[in-house]
N, C-alpha and C positions, 0 to 999 in steps of 0.2 A: 525484423522480428515479425514471424508468420502469423497470419489471422484467418484461418481456412474456416472457422465454426463461430456461427454469429447467435448469441444469445442478449436477449434485451436486458439493459441495465437500468434501474429506476434507483432514486433516491428512496430509502427506507422510510415507510410510513406505519401507521398502526394497522393498514389494511394487511400487510404482509404477516403471514404465517411463520412466525419464529420457532415457537415451541417444540417442534420436533427436529429442528435443526442438530446435528451431531457431526461434527468433524473428526472427532477422537481427541481432541484437545478441550479439557473442561473449562478452561479459562477462556479460551476464544468462544466457546458455547452460551458461558453466563453472560460475556460482553454482550453479545448480540441480542439474547432474551432479556437481560436486565438494564443493560447502561447505554446502548446505542441510540435509543430514541431520546433519553434524556440528555446525553451529550449533544445530540444535535439541536435540542430545544434551546440549550445553554451556549449553543455557538463555541463548544469545546472541539468537536469533530463532527464531520459529515460522513454517513454510511450510505453506499450504494450496495444495490442487490442484485443477482440474478434470481428470477423466480420460475416457478413452474406455472402452466394456466391456470392453476387452482392457487396461486399466488404462495406457494410454499417456496421459503429461502431455500435455495440450492449453493448459494455462495454470496460471499460479500467482501468488501473492503471498506476499510475507513480512513479519512485523511484529515490532518489537522496542520497547523501552522508549526514550524519550530524553526531554531537556529541552531548553529553548532560553533565551537570556537575553533578558530581559525588553526589553532596548535593541533587541534585533532584529527586534522586532514594529512594526508602524505605529503612529503616535502615537494614533490613534482606539483602537487595542485597548490599548495597555499603559497608558493611563493609568487603567484600571481594576483594574490587576493590580499585586501586591506587588513589591518591587525585589530580587527573588532568581529564580534559574532556575526558569523555568515547566514544569511536568510535561507532557508530549506523548507520545504513541505516534508511532512512525514506520513509515511504509509504506517498508519499505527495499528491495524490488525489487516490479515486476508486469510479467509479460509473457506474449505469448500466441503459440502455434505460428503459424508463417507460414500453416499450412493451415487456420488458424482465424480469421486475421485479416479484418477486415471485416464480422463476423456478429454483432457486439456481447458477444462474450464479454470483451474488456476492460473495458467498463462494468458488465458483470456482476460481475467479481470485484472490481472497485473498490469498488461497492456493497457488494458481501459484507464487503469489509476495512473499510468505514466501519461498517456495522452491527456488525461484532465488536468495533471501537473504542468505540462507543456502549456495548455491554455491558460492557466493561471499565469505562467511566467511571461505571457505576453501583455499581461496587465500591472504586473508587480514585480519586484525582485525575488526571484527565487532561484538560488545556484544550483540546486539538486535535490534530490528525494533521500530521505534518509528512512530506513526500515531497522528495527530491532528483532533480530531473528530468534526465535523461541528456543532453538537447538540447532545443531550441527546440520540436520537433514533440510531445516528451513534455510538455513545460511547457504547451503550448497543450491537449493533451488534459485535463490536471488543471483548467486554469483554465476549461473548459467546467463543470466541475462544481463552481465556485466558490472553487478554491483561489487563495490571493493570494501575492504575493511577500513574502519576508522581506528586511527593510531591508539592503541592500549586498550581498545574495545572489540574484542574480536566478533562477538554477535552483533554489532551496531555495523551497519554497511549504509553505503551511500553510492549515489549514480549521478553523476552530473547532468543538468538539463541539456547540456549542448550535445552529450552522448547520446542521449534520450532521441533529440530530434535527429540526430545522423542516422540512429539505427531504425526510427518510424518511416 
């Protein structure tokens, strides 16, 4: 996975300017503006941001813990796993401000999120990363990086940690 451009990534705090963020998806805009800090405070999810020098949020992603029923994974994957819920990390949100779209920031923050999940997997059991794509366009974005569909849930995708490590 290439990483040509570097933007600083920080954990979201109150100092980050979120009010002007607009990725074109109202639900993602609202999440950043209204719920991301509250979720972090309650340890529901953690949000990481790329910011301008003025602290304006240019892009963000959120991570949380998750699990998936082993039967939801494709047969070539599940035959090697125990028959109980499998621990995963969930990329709950990923968005880029419209002013930055098309400049590689989405790829950059996706890679950062996957690297963060690999670090976590060294400390605890995480089989892979789940993501719920908002629509087909988002699904195709994730599939470019090797994400595969979950059985019977075509907009829910996963990527095994072993695959991430091999590609990084």
